[in-house]
C-alpha positions as CSV (number, residue, x, y, z in Angstrom):
1,M,38.3,58.9,-17.5
2,K,35.5,61.3,-18.0
3,K,33.8,58.8,-20.4
4,K,34.1,56.1,-17.8
5,C,32.6,58.2,-15.1
6,F,29.8,59.4,-17.4
7,S,29.1,55.8,-18.4
8,V,28.9,54.7,-14.7
9,F,26.6,57.7,-14.0
10,L,24.3,57.0,-16.9
11,L,24.1,53.3,-16.0
12,G,23.1,54.2,-12.4
13,A,20.5,56.7,-13.6
14,L,19.0,54.2,-15.9
15,S,18.7,51.6,-13.3
16,F,17.1,54.0,-10.8
17,A,14.8,55.3,-13.5
18,S,13.5,51.8,-14.3
19,C,12.4,51.2,-10.7
20,T,9.1,53.0,-10.6
21,E,6.2,52.3,-8.3
22,D,3.7,52.3,-11.1
23,G,4.2,48.6,-11.8
24,P,2.1,45.8,-10.4
25,Q,2.5,45.3,-6.6
26,V,3.4,41.8,-5.5
27,D,2.1,40.7,-2.1
28,P,5.0,39.2,-0.1
29,I,2.6,37.0,1.9
30,L,2.2,33.6,0.2
31,P,-1.2,31.8,0.5
32,E,-1.5,29.0,2.9
33,P,-1.0,25.6,1.4
34,P,-4.1,23.3,1.6
35,Q,-4.3,21.1,4.6
36,P,-4.0,17.4,3.9
37,T,-7.1,15.4,4.3
38,V,-6.7,12.7,7.0
39,T,-9.2,10.0,7.7
40,E,-8.7,7.4,10.4
41,L,-10.7,4.2,10.7
42,S,-10.6,1.6,13.6
43,F,-10.7,-2.2,13.3
44,K,-14.1,-3.8,13.7
45,S,-14.0,-7.4,12.5
46,L,-12.0,-10.1,10.7
47,D,-13.5,-12.8,8.5
48,V,-11.9,-15.7,6.8
49,L,-13.5,-15.8,3.3
50,E,-11.6,-18.6,1.7
51,L,-9.1,-21.4,2.5
52,K,-7.5,-23.6,-0.2
53,E,-4.9,-26.3,-0.2
54,Q,-2.8,-27.9,-2.9
55,L,-1.0,-31.0,-1.7
56,Q,2.1,-32.5,-3.5
57,G,1.1,-33.3,-7.0
58,K,-2.8,-33.0,-6.4
59,D,-5.4,-30.5,-7.5
60,V,-6.4,-27.5,-5.5
61,Q,-9.0,-28.3,-2.9
62,N,-11.3,-26.1,-0.8
63,V,-10.8,-26.4,3.0
64,P,-13.5,-25.4,5.5
65,V,-12.6,-22.0,6.8
66,G,-13.1,-23.2,10.4
67,E,-9.8,-25.1,9.9
68,S,-7.8,-21.9,9.3
69,T,-6.2,-21.9,12.7
70,S,-4.8,-25.4,12.2
71,Y,-2.8,-24.0,9.2
72,F,-2.1,-20.4,10.3
73,G,-2.7,-20.3,14.1
74,S,-3.5,-16.8,15.2
75,R,-1.4,-15.2,12.4
76,A,-4.3,-13.4,10.9
77,E,-5.5,-11.8,14.2
78,L,-1.9,-10.9,15.2
79,S,-1.0,-9.3,11.9
80,R,-4.2,-7.3,11.3
81,P,-3.9,-3.4,11.6
82,D,-5.6,-1.7,14.6
83,K,-6.2,1.4,12.6
84,L,-6.0,2.7,9.0
85,R,-5.1,6.2,8.4
86,F,-5.7,7.7,4.9
87,K,-3.7,10.9,4.2
88,D,-3.6,12.3,0.7
89,D,-2.1,9.5,-1.5
90,S,-0.8,7.4,1.4
91,L,-2.2,4.7,3.6
92,F,-0.8,4.1,7.1
93,M,-1.5,0.8,8.8
94,L,-1.1,1.2,12.5
95,R,-0.5,-1.9,14.5
96,A,0.2,-2.9,18.1
97,N,3.6,-1.9,19.7
98,E,3.7,1.3,17.5
99,I,4.4,-0.5,14.3
100,T,3.3,1.4,11.2
101,E,3.3,0.4,7.6
102,R,3.1,3.1,4.8
103,Y,1.8,2.5,1.3
104,K,1.2,4.7,-1.7
105,V,-2.4,4.3,-2.9
106,K,-4.9,5.7,-5.2
107,W,-8.7,5.4,-5.4
108,Q,-10.6,4.2,-8.5
109,N,-14.3,4.8,-7.7
110,K,-14.8,2.9,-4.4
111,E,-11.8,0.6,-4.8
112,L,-8.4,1.3,-3.3
113,L,-5.3,0.4,-5.3
114,L,-1.9,-0.3,-3.8
115,H,1.3,0.7,-5.6
116,H,4.0,-1.9,-6.0
117,Q,7.3,0.0,-6.4
118,D,9.4,-2.8,-7.8
119,S,7.0,-3.4,-10.8
120,D,5.5,0.1,-10.8
121,S,2.1,-1.4,-10.9
122,W,-1.2,-1.0,-9.0
123,S,-3.3,-3.7,-7.5
124,Y,-6.6,-3.9,-5.7
125,V,-6.4,-4.0,-1.9
126,G,-9.9,-3.1,-0.6
127,Q,-13.0,-1.1,-1.1
128,K,-15.2,1.5,0.6
129,K,-18.1,0.0,2.6
130,G,-21.0,2.5,2.9
131,E,-20.3,6.1,4.0
132,K,-17.6,5.5,6.6
133,G,-16.4,1.9,6.3
134,F,-13.6,0.2,4.5
135,L,-12.9,-3.6,3.8
136,L,-9.2,-4.6,3.6
137,N,-8.3,-7.9,1.8
138,V,-5.3,-9.9,2.9
139,G,-3.9,-13.0,1.6
140,F,-1.9,-15.5,3.7
141,Y,0.1,-18.4,2.3
142,A,2.3,-21.2,3.4
143,L,4.5,-23.1,1.0
144,L,6.3,-26.4,1.9
145,S,8.7,-27.9,-0.5
146,K,10.6,-31.2,0.3
147,S,13.4,-33.0,-1.4
148,P,16.0,-35.5,-0.3
149,Q,18.5,-32.7,0.2
150,R,16.4,-30.0,1.8
151,S,13.1,-28.9,3.2
152,L,11.8,-25.3,2.4
153,S,9.0,-23.6,4.2
154,I,7.8,-20.1,3.3
155,I,5.0,-18.4,5.1
156,G,3.8,-15.0,4.0
157,R,1.1,-12.3,3.8
158,E,0.3,-10.1,0.9
159,Y,-2.4,-7.4,0.6
160,A,-3.0,-7.7,-3.2
161,L,-3.5,-11.5,-3.4
162,Q,-7.2,-12.0,-4.5
163,S,-7.1,-15.6,-5.7
164,F,-5.2,-18.8,-5.6
165,A,-4.2,-18.0,-9.2
166,N,-2.7,-14.7,-8.0
167,L,-0.6,-16.7,-5.5
168,T,0.8,-19.0,-8.0
169,D,1.8,-16.0,-10.1
170,Y,3.2,-14.2,-7.0
171,I,5.5,-17.0,-5.8
172,G,6.1,-18.4,-9.2
173,R,4.7,-21.5,-10.9
174,S,8.1,-23.2,-11.1
175,T,8.2,-23.1,-7.2
176,L,5.0,-25.2,-7.2
177,D,6.2,-28.6,-8.4
178,A,5.3,-32.1,-7.6
179,S,7.2,-32.0,-4.3
180,S,5.4,-28.8,-3.1
181,S,2.4,-28.2,-0.9
182,V,0.7,-24.8,-0.5
183,V,-2.1,-23.4,1.6
184,W,-3.8,-20.1,0.9
185,M,-6.2,-18.1,3.0
186,K,-8.1,-15.0,2.0
187,V,-9.1,-12.7,4.9
188,Q,-11.2,-9.6,5.0
189,C,-10.8,-7.0,7.7
190,A,-13.6,-4.5,8.3
191,F,-12.8,-0.9,9.6
192,E,-15.1,2.0,10.6
């Protein structure tokens, strides 16, 4: 019993002896985390840059950009963001009626790349314009496929579509057969 008490006493003395105030002092106050960088830009203008059409079984043709409303109506104007908010590695597109889209992005020089989670890839979506401006590229498409059994219509918008070739890769070449028609419009939105 004396050995147990002596052992407990010795263990306690050693633990108190190891706690000296001569060691390095740790400041319990942690440094403030860096504040995120937030930049907000407002919509200035929208320009239709390109309009192309491929009718059933025919070659791709350029269509005058003035005819874009006959294909897409006011879709480009209604779906454009009112504001862009850049915060760290995220882009927030603020639209009317408090609708917000959020994307993971990264900068490569003056070009902005958008992350596609499903394929874990990055694609060009826009670029800086001068000191305070930004140009956002948007692609619109309308696909119509008819057969004796059915009629299929797909209308969409994609930020990373840069050319008609990108569109055929995006919707699949097998979708564009002899019974299909497709229209593609490239729009650029300016923000400052």
